[in-house]
C-alpha positions as CSV (number, residue, x, y, z in Angstrom):
1,M,143.2,90.1,-10.6
2,A,140.9,93.1,-10.3
3,L,139.0,95.0,-7.7
4,R,135.3,94.5,-7.8
5,N,132.6,97.0,-6.8
6,I,131.0,96.1,-3.4
7,L,127.3,96.5,-3.5
8,T,125.7,98.3,-0.6
9,E,122.5,98.0,1.4
10,G,119.5,98.9,-0.8
11,D,120.8,96.9,-3.8
12,A,118.2,94.2,-4.6
13,A,120.9,91.7,-5.5
14,L,121.9,91.5,-1.8
15,H,118.5,90.0,-1.1
16,K,118.5,87.2,-3.7
17,V,119.4,83.6,-3.2
18,S,122.6,82.5,-4.9
19,R,122.8,79.5,-7.2
20,P,125.3,76.6,-6.7
21,V,128.5,76.6,-8.6
22,T,128.6,73.8,-11.2
23,Q,131.7,74.7,-13.3
24,F,135.1,74.8,-11.6
25,N,137.0,76.7,-14.3
26,A,139.2,79.7,-15.0
27,R,136.2,82.0,-14.7
28,L,135.5,80.8,-11.1
29,H,139.3,81.1,-10.3
30,Q,139.2,84.7,-11.6
31,L,136.2,85.5,-9.4
32,L,137.9,84.0,-6.3
33,D,141.1,85.9,-7.0
34,D,139.2,89.2,-7.6
35,M,137.2,88.6,-4.4
36,V,140.3,88.1,-2.3
37,E,141.9,91.2,-3.7
38,T,138.7,93.2,-3.1
39,L,138.4,91.8,0.4
40,H,142.0,92.8,1.3
41,D,141.6,96.2,-0.3
42,A,138.5,96.9,1.8
43,N,140.2,95.6,5.0
44,G,137.4,93.1,5.5
45,A,137.3,89.7,7.1
46,G,134.9,88.0,4.6
47,L,133.2,88.6,1.3
48,A,130.4,86.7,-0.5
49,A,129.9,86.7,-4.3
50,P,126.5,88.4,-4.1
51,Q,128.3,91.4,-2.5
52,V,130.2,91.9,-5.8
53,G,127.1,91.3,-7.9
54,V,127.6,87.6,-8.7
55,L,124.7,85.4,-7.5
56,R,126.8,82.2,-7.0
57,R,127.5,80.3,-3.8
58,V,131.1,81.5,-3.3
59,V,132.7,83.0,-0.2
60,V,136.2,84.1,0.8
61,V,137.2,84.6,4.5
62,D,140.5,85.9,5.9
63,T,140.6,86.5,9.6
64,G,144.3,86.8,9.7
65,E,145.3,83.1,9.3
66,G,145.2,83.0,5.5
67,V,142.5,83.0,2.9
68,I,139.7,80.3,3.1
69,E,137.8,79.8,-0.1
70,L,134.4,78.2,0.2
71,I,132.4,77.1,-2.8
72,N,128.8,75.8,-2.3
73,P,129.3,75.9,1.5
74,E,126.9,74.6,4.1
75,I,127.1,74.6,7.9
76,V,127.1,71.0,9.0
77,A,127.7,71.5,12.8
78,E,127.6,74.4,15.2
79,S,128.0,74.7,19.0
80,G,128.2,77.3,21.7
81,E,127.2,80.9,21.5
82,Q,129.0,84.2,21.2
83,T,127.6,87.7,21.2
84,G,129.7,90.4,19.7
85,L,130.4,93.3,17.3
86,E,129.6,92.8,13.7
87,G,129.8,94.9,10.6
88,C,129.6,94.4,6.9
89,L,131.3,95.8,3.8
90,S,127.9,96.1,2.2
91,V,126.6,98.2,5.2
92,P,129.4,100.7,5.6
93,G,129.6,102.7,8.8
94,K,127.1,100.6,10.8
95,F,128.1,98.1,13.5
96,G,125.8,96.1,15.7
97,I,125.8,93.4,18.3
98,V,124.9,89.9,16.9
99,T,124.7,86.5,18.5
100,R,126.2,83.6,16.5
101,P,127.6,80.1,17.3
102,E,131.0,79.9,18.9
103,R,132.1,77.0,16.7
104,V,131.0,76.1,13.2
105,T,131.9,73.3,10.8
106,V,131.4,74.1,7.1
107,R,131.4,71.6,4.3
108,A,132.4,73.1,1.0
109,Q,134.2,72.6,-2.2
110,D,137.6,74.1,-3.1
111,R,138.3,76.0,-6.4
112,N,138.8,72.6,-8.1
113,G,135.6,71.1,-6.9
114,N,137.0,68.9,-4.2
115,W,134.9,68.6,-1.0
116,F,136.3,69.3,2.4
117,E,135.3,70.3,5.9
118,R,136.7,73.3,7.8
119,E,136.0,74.2,11.5
120,G,136.1,77.8,12.6
121,E,135.9,79.3,16.1
122,E,135.2,82.8,17.4
123,L,135.8,85.3,14.6
124,T,136.1,82.7,11.9
125,A,132.8,81.0,13.0
126,R,131.2,84.4,13.0
127,C,132.5,85.1,9.4
128,F,131.3,81.7,8.1
129,C,127.8,82.4,9.4
130,H,127.7,86.0,8.2
131,E,129.0,85.2,4.7
132,L,126.7,82.1,4.3
133,D,123.8,84.3,5.2
134,H,124.7,86.5,2.2
135,L,124.3,83.5,-0.1
136,D,120.7,83.2,1.0
137,G,120.0,86.9,0.6
138,H,120.3,87.9,4.2
139,L,122.2,90.7,5.8
140,Y,123.4,90.8,9.4
141,T,121.1,93.8,10.0
142,E,118.2,91.3,10.2
143,K,119.9,89.7,13.3
144,V,121.3,92.7,15.0
145,E,120.3,93.0,18.7
146,R,121.3,96.7,18.8
147,Y,123.5,99.1,16.8
148,L,126.4,100.9,18.3
149,T,125.9,104.6,18.8
150,E,128.1,107.2,17.2
151,E,129.7,107.8,20.6
152,E,130.5,104.0,21.0
153,L,131.9,103.9,17.5
154,A,134.1,107.0,18.2
155,E,135.3,105.4,21.4
156,L,136.3,102.2,19.5
157,Y,137.7,103.9,16.4
158,G,138.0,107.6,17.1
159,D,141.4,107.3,18.8
160,E,142.9,106.0,15.6
161,E,142.1,109.3,13.9
162,D,143.8,111.3,16.7
163,G,147.0,109.3,16.1
164,Q,146.7,107.4,19.4
């Protein structure tokens, strides 16, 4: 496994549409393993292949209940609505309020090409939507209703720096 460089806002690759995965081989497995390591190293909840410069439809999500690998994912059902804080490893230091579905069902393939469906609620649903947007060249900044101010961010995260 290896850490991959995470592209940041302004990189043209983040605005390109990713191609489907057609070969389920060692190269794909290496990409998935590297993406998981990169995600965990960056303390993120999700990572899409375009964020590491690979224009393929590959996503990894880990909201604390284990890693979910999604190859060629598509949302097949969604319901409800949630509005909450969202950030992105490719947009460091910015956080905004975004409305997403409360529940999402994704149809995808696993690392061996087998199709499955996975339902996610709350944070997992938000991650599924956010990461699938990356596969179509979109960032959450296109959907943000408002950004948090520096004061709001300090209130949320500033206490950690003070040791509280």
